[in-house]
C-alpha positions in Angstrom: -16.0 2.7 21.2 -19.0 1.0 19.0 -19.4 1.4 15.5 -21.9 0.3 13.0 -23.2 1.2 9.4 -26.5 1.6 7.7 -27.4 1.8 4.1 -29.7 4.6 2.8 -31.3 4.8 -0.8 -31.8 8.5 -1.9 -34.6 9.1 -4.3 -34.5 12.0 -7.0 -37.5 13.9 -7.2 -37.0 14.1 -11.0 -34.7 11.9 -13.2 -30.7 13.4 -13.4 -29.3 13.0 -16.3 -25.4 12.6 -17.3 -23.5 11.8 -20.0 -23.4 8.0 -18.5 -27.1 8.0 -18.2 -30.1 8.7 -16.3 -30.2 8.7 -12.4 -33.4 7.5 -10.4 -31.8 6.9 -7.1 -28.7 6.9 -5.5 -26.9 4.6 -2.7 -25.2 5.9 0.2 -23.7 4.5 3.5 -23.3 5.9 7.0 -21.1 5.2 9.9 -21.9 5.7 13.4 -19.8 5.9 16.5 -20.7 5.6 19.8 -18.9 6.5 23.2 -19.7 7.7 26.2 -23.5 8.6 25.5 -22.2 10.6 22.6 -22.4 9.7 18.8 -20.8 10.8 15.7 -21.7 10.2 12.1 -19.9 10.2 8.7 -21.5 9.6 5.2 -19.5 7.2 2.9 -20.6 8.9 -0.2 -20.2 6.1 -3.4 -21.6 6.5 -6.7 -22.0 3.2 -8.5 -20.6 3.1 -12.1 -17.8 6.0 -10.8 -16.4 5.5 -7.6 -13.2 3.6 -7.6 -14.5 1.5 -4.4 -17.4 0.3 -6.5 -16.5 -3.4 -5.7 -18.2 -6.3 -4.7 -17.0 -6.3 -1.3 -17.7 -3.1 -0.4 -20.2 -3.5 2.3 -17.9 -6.5 3.7 -15.1 -3.6 3.9 -17.6 -1.2 6.0 -18.1 -4.1 8.2 -14.5 -4.5 8.8 -13.8 -1.2 9.5 -16.7 -1.0 11.8 -15.3 -4.3 13.6 -11.9 -2.8 14.1 -12.5 0.5 15.2 -10.5 -0.1 17.9 -7.4 0.7 15.8 -7.9 4.2 15.7 -8.8 6.7 12.6 -4.8 7.1 11.5 -4.1 3.3 11.0 -7.8 2.4 9.5 -7.5 5.7 6.8 -3.9 4.0 6.0 -5.3 0.3 5.6 -8.3 1.6 3.7 -6.7 3.8 0.8 -8.3 2.1 -1.9 -11.7 2.9 -0.5 -11.5 6.7 -0.4 -15.6 6.8 0.1 -15.0 4.9 3.5 -12.0 6.8 4.5 -14.2 10.1 4.2 -16.8 8.7 6.2 -14.7 7.6 8.9 -13.2 11.1 8.8 -16.6 12.7 9.5 -17.5 10.3 12.0 -14.6 10.7 14.4 -14.8 15.0 13.6 -18.6 14.6 14.6 -18.1 12.1 17.9 -15.5 14.5 19.1 -17.0 17.7 18.5 -19.3 20.0 20.6 -22.1 19.9 18.1 -22.3 16.5 16.5 -23.1 18.3 12.8 -20.4 21.3 13.3 -17.1 19.4 12.1 -15.3 22.5 11.5 -16.5 25.8 13.7 -16.0 28.9 11.6 -17.9 31.9 10.4 -19.6 30.1 8.2 -21.4 28.1 11.1 -21.2 30.6 13.9 -22.3 34.1 11.5 -23.6 32.7 8.3 -20.5 33.9 6.5 -21.7 32.4 2.7 -19.8 30.1 0.4 -20.5 31.1 -3.3 -21.6 28.6 -5.3 -22.6 27.4 -9.3 -26.4 26.5 -10.0 -26.2 23.1 -11.5 -28.5 22.4 -14.8 -28.9 18.6 -15.4 -29.1 17.1 -18.8 -32.2 16.5 -20.6 -34.1 17.9 -23.8 -33.6 21.4 -25.1 -36.7 22.8 -23.0 -36.0 21.0 -19.8 -32.3 22.8 -19.7 -33.6 26.2 -20.8 -36.1 26.0 -18.2 -33.6 25.1 -15.6 -31.3 27.8 -16.6 -34.3 30.3 -16.4 -34.8 28.8 -12.8 -31.0 29.4 -11.6 -31.1 32.7 -12.7 -34.1 33.5 -11.2 -32.9 32.4 -7.9 -29.8 34.7 -8.1 -27.0 32.5 -9.4 -23.8 34.1 -10.8 -22.4 31.2 -12.0 -24.0 28.2 -13.6 -22.6 24.6 -14.4 -24.1 22.9 -17.2 -23.9 19.0 -17.9 -23.2 18.7 -21.7 -22.5 15.8 -23.9 -25.8 14.1 -24.1 -28.1 15.9 -26.4 -27.0 17.2 -29.8 -23.8 19.3 -29.5 -25.8 22.1 -31.7 -28.3 22.4 -29.6 -26.0 22.9 -26.4 -24.4 25.0 -28.7 -27.6 27.1 -29.2 -28.5 26.9 -25.5 -25.2 28.6 -24.7 -25.6 31.2 -27.4 -28.7 32.0 -26.0 -27.7 32.7 -22.4 -24.8 34.7 -23.5 -27.4 36.8 -25.8 -28.7 37.9 -22.9 -26.0 37.8 -20.3 -22.3 38.8 -20.7 -19.1 36.7 -19.0 -19.3 39.8 -16.4 -22.8 39.1 -15.4 -23.1 35.5 -15.8 -20.1 32.7 -15.1 -20.7 29.8 -17.0 -19.1 26.2 -16.7 -19.8 23.1 -18.6 -19.2 19.6 -17.8 -18.5 17.0 -20.3 -18.1 14.2 -18.1 -15.8 12.5 -20.7 -17.9 12.5 -23.6 -16.0 13.9 -26.0 -14.1 11.6 -28.4 -10.0 12.3 -28.4 -10.3 12.7 -32.0 -13.1 15.5 -31.8 -12.4 17.0 -28.4 -10.4 20.1 -29.6 -12.6 21.0 -32.2 -15.3 21.1 -29.8 -13.5 23.1 -27.2 -13.1 25.6 -30.1 -16.6 26.0 -30.4 -17.5 26.3 -27.1 -14.8 28.9 -26.4 -16.7 31.2 -28.5 -19.4 31.5 -25.8 -16.7 32.9 -23.2 -16.7 29.9 -20.8 -15.1 29.7 -17.5 -14.2 26.4 -18.0 -14.9 22.6 -19.2 -14.7 19.6 -17.0 -13.1 16.4 -18.1 -13.7 16.6 -21.8 -12.5 13.4 -22.5 -12.5 9.9 -20.6 -10.2 9.6 -17.8 -6.8 7.6 -18.5 -5.9 9.6 -21.7 -3.1 11.2 -20.7 -1.1 12.0 -23.3 -4.1 12.9 -25.3 -5.1 15.4 -22.2 -1.6 16.8 -22.0 -2.1 17.8 -25.6 -5.4 19.0 -25.2 -4.6 21.4 -22.1 -1.4 22.8 -24.0 -3.7 23.8 -27.1 -7.1 24.5 -25.6 -8.8 28.1 -26.0 -10.9 26.8 -23.0 -9.7 25.9 -19.3 -9.9 22.4 -18.4 -10.7 21.1 -15.3 -10.1 17.6 -14.7 -12.7 15.5 -12.3 -12.6 12.0 -13.1 -9.1 11.9 -13.9 -8.3 12.4 -9.9 -10.3 8.9 -9.1 -7.9 6.3 -8.3 -5.0 8.2 -8.1 -4.1 7.0 -4.5 -0.2 8.0 -3.7 1.4 11.3 -3.6 4.0 10.9 -5.9 1.2 9.5 -8.6 -0.9 13.0 -7.8 2.2 15.1 -8.5 3.2 12.8 -11.7 -0.7 13.6 -13.2 -0.5 17.2 -12.4 3.2 17.9 -13.7 2.5 15.6 -16.7 -1.0 16.9 -17.9 -0.6 20.7 -16.3 -4.5 21.0 -16.3 -6.0 24.6 -15.7 -7.7 23.6 -13.0 -8.7 20.4 -11.0 -11.9 19.5 -9.0 -12.0 18.0 -5.7 -14.4 15.4 -4.6 -14.0 14.4 -1.0 -15.8 10.8 -1.4 -13.5 10.1 -4.5 -10.4 11.5 -4.0 -9.6 10.1 0.0 -11.7 12.6 2.1 -10.2 15.7 3.5 -6.6 14.3 3.8 -6.7 13.1 0.5 -8.0 16.4 -1.0 -5.8 18.7 0.8 -2.8 16.3 -0.8 -4.5 17.4 -4.4 -4.8 21.1 -3.1 -1.3 21.1 -1.8 0.2 19.8 -5.1 -2.2 22.0 -7.3 -1.0 25.3 -5.5 2.7 24.4 -6.1 2.1 23.8 -9.6 0.0 27.4 -10.3 -3.2 25.1 -11.0 -6.3 26.1 -9.6 -8.9 24.3 -7.9 -12.1 24.0 -6.5 -14.5 21.5 -4.6 -17.6 19.8 -5.5 -20.0 17.2 -4.4 -20.8 13.6 -5.4 -24.6 13.5 -4.8 -24.1 13.1 -0.8 -26.9 13.5 1.2 -27.3 16.6 3.5 -25.1 14.9 6.3 -22.0 14.8 3.6 -22.9 17.9 2.4 -22.6 19.5 5.6 -19.4 18.6 6.0 -18.0 19.0 2.7 -19.3 22.9 3.0 -17.7 23.4 6.4 -14.5 22.1 5.4 -14.5 24.2 2.0 -15.5 27.3 4.0 -11.9 26.8 6.1 -9.9 26.6 2.3 -11.0 30.2 1.8 -11.5 29.6 -2.0 -12.8 32.9 -3.8 -14.0 30.5 -6.5 -17.8 29.2 -6.7 -18.3 26.0 -5.1 -19.9 23.0 -6.5 -21.9 22.4 -3.5 -25.8 22.5 -2.6 -28.0 21.7 -0.3 -29.2 18.1 -1.3 -32.7 19.5 -2.6 -32.4 16.7 -5.9 -33.7 14.2 -3.5 -37.2 13.5 -2.1 -36.4 11.8 0.9 -33.2 13.8 2.4 -32.5 15.0 5.9 -33.4 18.3 7.4 -30.8 20.4 7.2 -29.0 23.7 8.4 -27.8 24.2 4.8 -29.8 26.8 2.4 -29.3 28.7 -0.7 -29.9 32.5 -1.2 -29.2 34.2 -3.8 -26.7 31.8 -5.5 -24.6 31.7 -2.1 -24.6 28.7 0.8 -25.7 29.5 4.2 -25.4 27.5 7.5 -28.4 28.3 9.4 -29.0 26.5 13.1 -31.6 23.7 12.7 -32.4 22.4 16.1 -34.8 19.7 14.6 -32.0 18.3 12.5 -30.3 15.9 15.3 -33.4 14.6 16.3 -34.9 14.0 12.9 -31.6 12.4 11.7 -31.8 10.0 14.8 -35.3 9.1 14.2 -34.8 8.3 10.6 -31.5 6.2 10.8 -32.5 4.6 14.3 -29.5 5.8 16.0 
């Protein structure tokens, strides 16, 4: 078996705002396996400034993994436990290599019969006009669940946006989620949660920065609005540590980004603990290309969740790869695309 890796820069079609700044490009890496005339590919979806494995020796670790591919998947995953994005890339690559179809990693009704996955429509931060424009577009596209990034513009302006949506659409018509990305201060968080709760929101993701266990525990006890932990899960590697976090903070939900939490294996550990402790969960992406998104979507379908998931088709990027994924009426579908493999090989020079 041969293994190699390749860097790829994804360009945003339009600058995308979060509470940590504006994104123009997204770096990603691919692991490519070759054996017996077949190949497999997996995406290592690192996000600079947020991924726990955003370290100076990232590429050197990728190189080491490829040079030691003979160790096998299980041993490599164990040795790379502090590099969750590389773990995820390896999981995909091994599945892809062994699959009948290099891009059908989890055969199911999703891949065979176009069974849909309900997803949320994502609204990026920006000025009030830009955010309102996105909201109207998502509603026109048939989404019944909208996720809105908050925390970068004036809080009162964000409340007005939510009020304008609720004036037209009840919670039974449109489910609203908000993502603060840790933007609130511990002192102001509860007051802001009370104001947000007036708009019948489904949940808020990560209201304060990760690492404030005692503050988060209190917030989750007192909140009038369900709290979903996202960044809080990053860097928690051992099952005992995951269990402690869940049982200490007792959030209403957790959100799983496989690239951030150790791929499919790491995510399954979180899901098991969440269900044992009556904590809800859903899956989202970490701005992967369509290669990583395809793998996450197929896996997510097999989990059987009835909540809207945070997935998409990579349409944010100008230079993404062709994909069998498409969105129709707020649902993600898998439609066979016979040109995908050919075009991918051409673009990545496999």
